[in-house]
N, C-alpha and C positions, 0 to 999 in steps of 0.2 A: 504493498500501500503506499502510495507516495504522501510525502506529509504536507498536509496545510497546514497554515499558522493560524490558528484561531486562539493562541495562549491568552486566559484571561477574560475573554469574550462573554457576555451573559444571553444566552441562547434561548429565546423560549419558542417551543415546539408545541403547536395543538395536534391533538390525536396523537401523544407521543408515545403511547401505552402499547402500538401494538407496529405492524407492517412498516412501510416506507419510515413513519414518524419515528419509531424507535430506532430503525436501522440509521436514520438520521442522527439522533440521540447519539448513539456508539459511535458515530464516526467523528460526530464534534466534539464529544469525550476524548477519544484518543487523540485528536486535535490541541486538546487544551482549552476546551471552554468550558463555562461552566452552565449545566443545563437546568433548564427551568420545564416539567413536561405538564401540560394542562390536558386534561381529560375531564368527560362528564362522570366517569366509572372507578370509584374509588377502589374495587377489587381490581382492576386491571393495572391502574396505575400501581398498584402495591405488587403486582407482579413485574413489572418493569423497574421498579425499584433495585427488585433481586436482581436484575441484570447491570443496573446502574445505581449503584448504594448511596452514592454522592450525588445523583438527583434530587432537585427540588420538586416535588409532587403537589399540584394544586388541581384540586376539583372543581372545574367552572365548564359549563354548557355554553359554548359559542353562541349558541343563538339567544342566550338571556344577555340584553344588554349591562344588568347591574351585574351580572356575574363576571362577565369581561372587564368590568371596571375594577370589580373588586380584586379581580386576580392582575390585573397590571399593578393595582396599587400595593398589592401584596410584594409583585416583584421589585418594586420602585422605592418600596421601604427596606429591603432585605440588600440590595445592591445598588442601588442608585440610579440606575441605568439599566436599557435595553439595549443591546448594540445590534442583537439578528432575531428576526421574528420567522418563521416557517410553518406555513398554515397547511397544515399536513391533516385537519380533521375533516372526515367526508363520509357519504352514506350512500350505496346504490341501491339497486333494486334488483328482484326477479325480471326476467325477460317479460314486458308487456306489450300491447299495441296501444296507440293512442287511443283507439276506441275504448279500450278495457281498462285506461289509466285512471286509479282513484284520485280524486281533487287533493285529498287530503297526504297521499302519498306525494304526490307532484309538487305540493308545497314543502313538505318536507325535505325532501331533496333539494329544493331550492333555498332552503332556511338552513338547512347544516352546510352545505358547499358553496354557498355564495351570500348569502347575509352573514352567516358565521363569519367567512374571511373580511367582509368590510365591516363589520363591528370591531374583529381585532385590530385588523389595518387603522383604523379610524382611532382606537383607544392606545396603541402603541407609538401609533407617528407623532401623535401630537408630545409623545417624551421623545422621541429619537430628534425630535425638528428643536427641541431646547438645548441638545448637544452637537446640532448639525450634523450626524453623523449617523448609519445603520444600514443595516443589509435585509432585505425582504424576500422571500421569495414564496410563492403561493404555489398551489397543486392545483395544476390544469388535468387534460387528459387529451389522448388523439383522440376519443372520443368528441370533444368540444371543437376537433378541427374537423372531422370527418362527419360526425354524426352516425353512432350504431343504432341498427335499426332493433326497435323494440326496445330502446335503451333514452327513449326521449327525454325525461326529466334530467338524468343524469350527463347526456349529451348537452341539454340545452345550460344546464348549471354550470358545467365546464367550459363552455364556449363564454359564458357569461364572466367567468373568471378570468379567462385570459385579456377580454376587453379592459374588464377592472382593472388589471394589473398595468396593462399598455395605458390607461388614463393614468391612474395614480402617478405610473412612472413619469410623467410628463408634467404633472401639477408638481412633482418634488426635483426636477431637474436642475433646477436653480440651487440645488442646496448637494450636501455629500452623502444623500441617502440614494441606493439603488433598489430599485423594485424589478423584479424578474419573477417569470414562473418556468415550470417543467411540467413538459406536456406527456406522460408515458403510456405507453400501448400496455398489455396485460404483462403484469407484474405477479411473480410467483410469492403471495400473500396467503395465507389462512383463508380471509374473507373473499377474496375477488379469485382466486385462482382454485386452490385444494379443496373447497367447500364447493367447488362445481363438479357435475358428472364428469365423469371422464372424456364421454363424447363431446362436451362442450368445451375441455380442455383443448382436445386435439383441435378441433375447430379455431378456436381462437388462435392457437400456436400455429396454423397452415397458413393464416393471415400473415405472419411474421418472415420476415425473409431469411432472418438468420436462423431460424428454425425453432426457435425455443422462446419460454417468456423469459423478461427481464427479472433480475437479481435484486431484490430491496436495496443492497448494501451498491448495486451501480446507481440506483438513483440519487443513494444518500452520498454518491462523490460528487456527482452533477451538483447536488445543494451545498455543499461543502464550498465548493469554488465558489457558486455565486453569493456564499454569506462570507466572502475573505475580501481582503483590502486590495487583491489581485484583480478582482472584477470590479476595475474603476470606470471603465468607459460602457459599460454594457447595464442599460436599464431598458425595460420595456420589452422584453425580448420572451419567446416562449421557446424552449428548447425541447426539442423531441429527444425521448427514449423510448425509441418503437423498433428497434432492431432492424431498421430500413423501410419500416411498414408507411410512415408518414406521406402524406402527399404535399404537403406545401406546410 
């Protein structure tokens, strides 16, 4: 593993108790960062802390404005700054046609993936602006670029995350805060890959020119660089981690 210098950086990672979020936390910890994990599930956070005993774990629902503000205040009280924000909290759903998509599920998917990203960014950016420095990485998806069939809610939410990232990056272009997102294709995590039936796993992998799913640590490596001082002239970008699948 190449070493990326994140020494003494304070990194807040939402959805940090598993999957890409936890892999990112582990990578950043190896690079010297102070890790703060946000997740709505205490049991999941307790499990993550076994892997990262020095991490600070905060129970927070990213869709709840008051909880987001409380969590931000807790980090600021402890460290006095937030250097890195990774918005990895997200949900998807089973395959559903638009004609069968329940409205409450549609709203839930947009609420977590999009509104949660907005609320956390809004809260943390205020603190980053005081220091005039910071790095933000949002989790998009190839689904947000291509539009996956029978996944309209998730595709729409992730497309909006990509657009939100670009908008925020331009708002902050006069500062030393950089805002980017990553757009993975299928990644070998428990909830989004290994819980699928084997036939669906093979279908998703068949769409990847490299012939395999991505690994969480591969996504984490890209996020770690985007969170570093070396990422100085890149903002408002959506980086593919698709094994060659992405079309644009």
